[in-house]
C-alpha positions as CSV (number, residue, x, y, z in Angstrom):
1,M,72.5,-41.2,-53.3
2,A,73.5,-37.7,-54.2
3,H,70.1,-36.5,-55.4
4,L,66.5,-37.7,-55.1
5,S,63.8,-36.0,-57.1
6,L,60.3,-36.7,-56.0
7,E,57.4,-35.3,-58.1
8,L,54.3,-34.9,-56.0
9,G,51.9,-33.3,-58.5
10,H,51.3,-30.6,-61.1
11,P,49.7,-27.6,-59.5
12,Y,48.6,-25.0,-62.0
13,L,48.0,-21.3,-61.5
14,E,44.3,-22.0,-61.2
15,D,45.0,-24.2,-58.2
16,F,46.8,-21.4,-56.4
17,E,44.1,-18.9,-57.3
18,A,41.2,-21.2,-56.5
19,R,41.7,-21.7,-52.7
20,T,44.3,-22.6,-50.3
21,E,42.3,-25.7,-49.2
22,R,42.8,-27.3,-52.6
23,L,46.6,-27.2,-52.3
24,E,46.4,-28.3,-48.6
25,E,44.3,-31.3,-49.5
26,H,46.7,-32.3,-52.3
27,L,49.8,-31.9,-50.0
28,S,48.0,-34.0,-47.4
29,D,47.3,-36.7,-49.9
30,V,51.0,-36.9,-51.1
31,R,52.6,-36.5,-47.6
32,F,53.0,-40.3,-47.2
33,W,55.3,-40.4,-50.3
34,A,57.4,-37.4,-49.2
35,D,57.7,-38.8,-45.6
36,A,58.7,-42.2,-47.0
37,A,61.4,-40.7,-49.3
38,R,62.7,-38.6,-46.4
39,A,62.9,-41.6,-44.0
40,S,64.6,-43.7,-46.5
41,T,67.2,-41.0,-47.2
42,V,67.8,-40.6,-43.5
43,R,68.2,-44.3,-42.9
44,R,70.5,-44.9,-45.9
45,L,72.7,-41.8,-45.4
46,G,72.5,-41.4,-41.7
47,L,71.4,-37.8,-42.0
48,N,69.4,-36.1,-39.3
49,R,67.5,-34.0,-41.8
50,P,68.1,-34.2,-45.5
51,G,67.9,-31.0,-47.4
52,S,65.0,-30.2,-49.7
53,A,64.1,-27.6,-52.2
54,P,60.5,-27.2,-53.4
55,V,60.1,-26.2,-57.0
56,F,57.0,-24.5,-58.3
């Protein structure tokens, strides 16, 4: 697997302007999915820590 794209939501400008807690809550909700993808990549590729690039 050369690339894995994991979409974890669609934050809008209003989400960033509203309050930090809103984004923290969302990231907490989707953390399971990000952790599962990371663990699978580590297991399959034998990497200690796969690279990641957040896109906003």
